[in-house]
ChimeraX commands (.cxc) that place a marker at each C-alpha (Angstrom):
marker #1 position 122.38,69.89,74.26 radius 0.5
marker #1 position 120.48,67.92,72.70 radius 0.5
marker #1 position 121.69,69.62,70.10 radius 0.5
marker #1 position 125.60,68.48,70.31 radius 0.5
marker #1 position 124.13,65.19,70.36 radius 0.5
marker #1 position 122.35,65.40,66.90 radius 0.5
marker #1 position 125.25,67.53,65.48 radius 0.5
marker #1 position 127.50,64.33,66.82 radius 0.5
marker #1 position 125.38,61.54,65.16 radius 0.5
marker #1 position 124.32,63.11,61.84 radius 0.5
marker #1 position 128.79,63.15,61.55 radius 0.5
marker #1 position 129.30,59.52,62.80 radius 0.5
marker #1 position 126.65,58.25,60.05 radius 0.5
marker #1 position 128.52,60.00,57.58 radius 0.5
marker #1 position 131.77,58.07,58.55 radius 0.5
marker #1 position 130.19,55.43,59.42 radius 0.5
marker #1 position 128.72,54.54,55.40 radius 0.5
marker #1 position 132.25,56.00,53.49 radius 0.5
marker #1 position 133.24,53.46,56.28 radius 0.5
marker #1 position 131.16,50.72,54.62 radius 0.5
marker #1 position 131.03,52.20,50.95 radius 0.5
marker #1 position 135.25,51.93,51.72 radius 0.5
marker #1 position 134.79,48.30,53.12 radius 0.5
marker #1 position 133.71,47.23,49.33 radius 0.5
marker #1 position 131.53,44.10,48.17 radius 0.5
marker #1 position 133.34,40.96,50.85 radius 0.5
marker #1 position 135.53,41.40,48.90 radius 0.5
marker #1 position 138.14,43.32,50.21 radius 0.5
marker #1 position 139.62,46.31,48.96 radius 0.5
marker #1 position 141.87,44.65,47.45 radius 0.5
marker #1 position 139.21,44.51,44.59 radius 0.5
marker #1 position 138.66,48.58,44.46 radius 0.5
marker #1 position 142.02,48.17,43.27 radius 0.5
marker #1 position 142.18,45.32,40.75 radius 0.5
marker #1 position 143.01,43.32,42.76 radius 0.5
marker #1 position 140.57,39.66,42.03 radius 0.5
marker #1 position 142.06,36.86,44.56 radius 0.5
marker #1 position 139.53,34.03,44.16 radius 0.5
marker #1 position 139.84,32.04,47.41 radius 0.5
marker #1 position 139.26,33.44,50.47 radius 0.5
marker #1 position 141.62,35.31,53.20 radius 0.5
marker #1 position 141.63,36.61,56.65 radius 0.5
marker #1 position 141.13,40.78,56.83 radius 0.5
marker #1 position 144.49,42.18,57.88 radius 0.5
marker #1 position 145.73,45.62,57.71 radius 0.5
marker #1 position 143.77,48.61,57.00 radius 0.5
marker #1 position 141.03,45.68,56.18 radius 0.5
marker #1 position 141.04,44.86,59.77 radius 0.5
marker #1 position 141.11,48.42,60.45 radius 0.5
marker #1 position 138.49,50.13,58.83 radius 0.5
marker #1 position 135.53,46.76,60.25 radius 0.5
marker #1 position 136.94,47.33,63.81 radius 0.5
marker #1 position 136.45,50.83,63.08 radius 0.5
marker #1 position 132.84,50.13,61.95 radius 0.5
marker #1 position 131.65,48.46,64.49 radius 0.5
marker #1 position 132.98,50.87,67.11 radius 0.5
marker #1 position 131.48,53.65,65.27 radius 0.5
marker #1 position 127.78,51.78,64.68 radius 0.5
marker #1 position 127.94,51.43,68.92 radius 0.5
marker #1 position 128.98,54.62,69.58 radius 0.5
marker #1 position 126.68,55.95,66.84 radius 0.5
marker #1 position 123.44,53.21,68.94 radius 0.5
marker #1 position 124.10,54.77,72.12 radius 0.5
marker #1 position 124.51,58.33,71.14 radius 0.5
marker #1 position 120.52,57.96,69.49 radius 0.5
marker #1 position 119.96,55.84,73.49 radius 0.5
marker #1 position 121.05,59.14,75.12 radius 0.5
marker #1 position 119.00,61.15,72.84 radius 0.5
marker #1 position 115.39,59.65,72.93 radius 0.5
marker #1 position 115.54,59.51,76.72 radius 0.5
marker #1 position 117.28,63.53,77.45 radius 0.5
marker #1 position 114.16,64.96,75.13 radius 0.5
marker #1 position 112.83,68.73,76.34 radius 0.5
marker link #1:1,2 radius 0.2
marker link #1:2,3 radius 0.2
marker link #1:3,4 radius 0.2
marker link #1:4,5 radius 0.2
marker link #1:5,6 radius 0.2
marker link #1:6,7 radius 0.2
marker link #1:7,8 radius 0.2
marker link #1:8,9 radius 0.2
marker link #1:9,10 radius 0.2
marker link #1:10,11 radius 0.2
marker link #1:11,12 radius 0.2
marker link #1:12,13 radius 0.2
marker link #1:13,14 radius 0.2
marker link #1:14,15 radius 0.2
marker link #1:15,16 radius 0.2
marker link #1:16,17 radius 0.2
marker link #1:17,18 radius 0.2
marker link #1:18,19 radius 0.2
marker link #1:19,20 radius 0.2
marker link #1:20,21 radius 0.2
marker link #1:21,22 radius 0.2
marker link #1:22,23 radius 0.2
marker link #1:23,24 radius 0.2
marker link #1:24,25 radius 0.2
marker link #1:25,26 radius 0.2
marker link #1:26,27 radius 0.2
marker link #1:27,28 radius 0.2
marker link #1:28,29 radius 0.2
marker link #1:29,30 radius 0.2
marker link #1:30,31 radius 0.2
marker link #1:31,32 radius 0.2
marker link #1:32,33 radius 0.2
marker link #1:33,34 radius 0.2
marker link #1:34,35 radius 0.2
marker link #1:35,36 radius 0.2
marker link #1:36,37 radius 0.2
marker link #1:37,38 radius 0.2
marker link #1:38,39 radius 0.2
marker link #1:39,40 radius 0.2
marker link #1:40,41 radius 0.2
marker link #1:41,42 radius 0.2
marker link #1:42,43 radius 0.2
marker link #1:43,44 radius 0.2
marker link #1:44,45 radius 0.2
marker link #1:45,46 radius 0.2
marker link #1:46,47 radius 0.2
marker link #1:47,48 radius 0.2
marker link #1:48,49 radius 0.2
marker link #1:49,50 radius 0.2
marker link #1:50,51 radius 0.2
marker link #1:51,52 radius 0.2
marker link #1:52,53 radius 0.2
marker link #1:53,54 radius 0.2
marker link #1:54,55 radius 0.2
marker link #1:55,56 radius 0.2
marker link #1:56,57 radius 0.2
marker link #1:57,58 radius 0.2
marker link #1:58,59 radius 0.2
marker link #1:59,60 radius 0.2
marker link #1:60,61 radius 0.2
marker link #1:61,62 radius 0.2
marker link #1:62,63 radius 0.2
marker link #1:63,64 radius 0.2
marker link #1:64,65 radius 0.2
marker link #1:65,66 radius 0.2
marker link #1:66,67 radius 0.2
marker link #1:67,68 radius 0.2
marker link #1:68,69 radius 0.2
marker link #1:69,70 radius 0.2
marker link #1:70,71 radius 0.2
marker link #1:71,72 radius 0.2
marker link #1:72,73 radius 0.2
view
């Protein structure tokens, strides 16, 4: 059981890193492909989805880490 949790933790951590790198530097996905936009805009569509997915995966990662801590054998 502990090995399964460790593998899940590793997979989720890799996905979190990829999602954070996709999000860019505060300008959103538009700037990643050359779209400038100097004014502030709310997150929409794919940007909103990646942000929410990142937050959910971070919470799941935290829960799995705590479970791993308590399931030491």
